[in-house]
C-alpha positions in Angstrom: 4.9 -71.3 -12.9 7.4 -74.1 -13.0 6.4 -77.4 -11.5 9.0 -77.1 -8.8 7.3 -73.8 -7.7 3.9 -75.4 -7.8 5.3 -78.4 -5.7 6.8 -76.0 -3.1 3.5 -73.9 -2.9 1.4 -77.2 -2.5 3.9 -78.5 0.1 3.2 -75.5 2.1 -0.4 -74.8 1.6 -1.9 -78.4 1.8 -0.5 -79.2 5.3 -1.3 -75.7 6.5 -4.8 -76.0 5.3 -5.4 -79.2 7.5 -3.0 -78.6 10.3 -4.1 -75.0 11.1 -7.9 -75.8 11.4 -7.2 -79.0 13.5 -4.9 -76.9 15.8 -7.4 -74.1 16.1 -10.1 -76.7 17.0 -7.9 -78.3 19.7 -7.0 -74.8 21.1 -10.7 -73.9 21.2 -11.5 -77.3 22.8 -9.0 -77.0 25.6 -9.0 -73.3 26.3 -12.4 -72.1 25.3 -15.8 -71.9 26.9 -18.7 -74.0 25.9 -19.5 -72.1 22.7 -15.8 -72.3 21.7 -15.6 -75.9 22.4 -18.8 -76.9 20.4 -17.8 -74.6 17.5 -14.3 -75.8 17.3 -15.3 -79.4 17.4 -17.8 -78.9 14.7 -15.3 -77.1 12.5 -12.5 -79.6 13.2 -14.8 -82.7 12.5 -15.9 -81.1 9.2 -12.2 -80.4 8.2 -11.2 -84.1 9.0 -14.3 -85.4 7.2 -13.4 -83.2 4.1 -9.8 -84.8 4.2 -11.3 -88.2 4.5 -13.5 -87.5 1.4 -10.6 -86.3 -0.6 -8.6 -89.5 0.2 -11.7 -91.7 -0.6 -12.7 -90.1 -3.9 -9.2 -89.0 -5.0 -10.4 -85.5 -5.9 -8.8 -82.4 -4.5 -12.0 -80.8 -3.8 -15.1 -83.2 -3.6 -17.9 -80.7 -4.2 -20.9 -82.4 -3.0 -19.6 -83.8 0.3 -17.9 -80.4 1.0 -21.1 -78.6 0.3 -23.0 -80.9 2.8 -20.3 -80.7 5.4 -20.1 -76.8 5.0 -23.9 -76.5 5.2 -23.8 -78.5 8.5 -21.1 -76.3 9.9 -23.0 -73.1 8.8 -26.2 -74.4 10.5 -24.3 -75.4 13.5 -22.8 -72.0 13.9 -26.2 -70.4 13.4 -27.7 -72.5 16.3 -24.7 -71.8 18.6 -24.9 -68.0 17.8 -28.5 -68.2 18.8 -28.0 -70.4 21.8 -24.9 -68.6 23.2 -25.8 -65.2 21.9 -22.3 -64.8 20.6 -21.1 -62.2 18.1 -18.1 -64.1 17.0 -20.2 -67.3 16.3 -22.5 -64.9 14.1 -19.4 -63.7 12.3 -18.3 -67.3 11.7 -21.8 -68.2 10.5 -21.6 -65.3 8.0 -18.4 -66.4 6.6 -19.6 -69.9 6.4 -22.5 -68.6 4.5 -20.1 -67.0 2.0 -18.5 -70.4 1.7 -21.9 -71.7 0.6 -22.2 -69.0 -2.0 -18.8 -70.0 -3.2 -20.0 -73.6 -3.6 -23.2 -72.6 -5.3 -21.3 -70.4 -7.8 -18.8 -73.5 -8.4 -21.8 -75.8 -9.0 -23.4 -73.5 -11.7 -20.1 -72.9 -13.6 -18.8 -75.5 -16.0 -15.2 -75.3 -15.1 -13.1 -74.1 -12.1 -11.7 -70.6 -12.7 -8.0 -70.5 -12.8 -5.5 -67.6 -12.3 -1.8 -67.9 -12.8 -2.1 -71.8 -12.6 -4.1 -71.6 -9.3 -7.7 -73.0 -8.9 -9.6 -70.0 -7.5 -12.4 -72.3 -6.2 -9.9 -74.2 -4.0 -8.0 -71.0 -3.0 -11.2 -69.3 -1.9 -12.2 -72.2 0.3 -8.8 -72.2 1.7 -9.0 -68.5 2.4 -12.5 -68.9 4.0 -11.3 -71.7 6.2 -8.4 -69.5 7.3 -10.9 -66.6 8.2 -13.0 -69.1 10.1 -9.8 -70.2 12.1 -8.9 -66.7 12.9 -12.5 -65.9 14.2 -12.4 -69.1 16.3 -9.0 -68.1 17.8 -10.3 -64.7 18.5 -13.5 -66.0 20.1 -11.4 -68.4 22.2 -9.1 -65.6 23.3 -12.0 -63.5 24.3 -13.4 -66.2 26.5 -10.0 -66.7 28.1 -9.7 -63.0 28.8 -13.2 -62.9 30.2 -12.5 -65.9 32.4 -9.3 -64.3 33.8 -11.0 -60.9 34.4 -13.8 -62.7 36.2 -11.2 -64.2 38.5 -9.3 -61.1 39.2 -12.6 -59.2 39.8 -14.0 -61.8 42.0 -17.3 -61.8 40.1 -18.9 -64.0 37.6 -17.1 -63.6 34.1 -19.4 -62.1 31.5 -19.5 -64.0 28.3 -17.4 -62.4 25.6 -18.8 -60.5 22.7 -22.4 -60.7 23.5 -25.3 -58.8 22.0 -27.2 -57.3 24.8 -30.9 -56.7 24.7 -32.0 -53.0 25.1 -33.9 -52.1 28.2 -37.4 -50.7 27.5 -37.6 -47.0 28.2 -40.0 -46.2 31.1 -42.6 -43.5 31.0 -42.9 -43.2 27.3 -46.0 -45.6 27.0 -48.9 -45.3 29.4 -50.5 -48.5 30.1 
């Protein structure tokens, strides 16, 4: 790949890798429910902190700070998924767990794997960040839709994408 092509790819990917998560977090904050707001804020703060660490250290991927921030985000998504009983937060937590596995693999390898001039570690982190953005957007859209349906139906809106507990079957157990 020529240096001009690499520059063009970096000129597109780097701003998109920062602006999309921030825009997603802002969208979730202003349009989402409580779970969306907290999850979006957690994710947005982690992205901004990662950019800060990149500027301070001069590294394109400061591994240890990113690992600590991503662990915080995954733990936060876990707590939110339990608290709000939200399926989309559970999906975001699983994807964040995959991100932790990528960090663990990177820490055990000696070098970054490269393919066609691209750092696969950094590309996989960007891809995972994109997936988390899409999950956050989908969860926020579901919250908006549930809120609108609640207004149209006159009743209380149901939280979107909830796991519901099964009711016990009566008459099977005598007690």
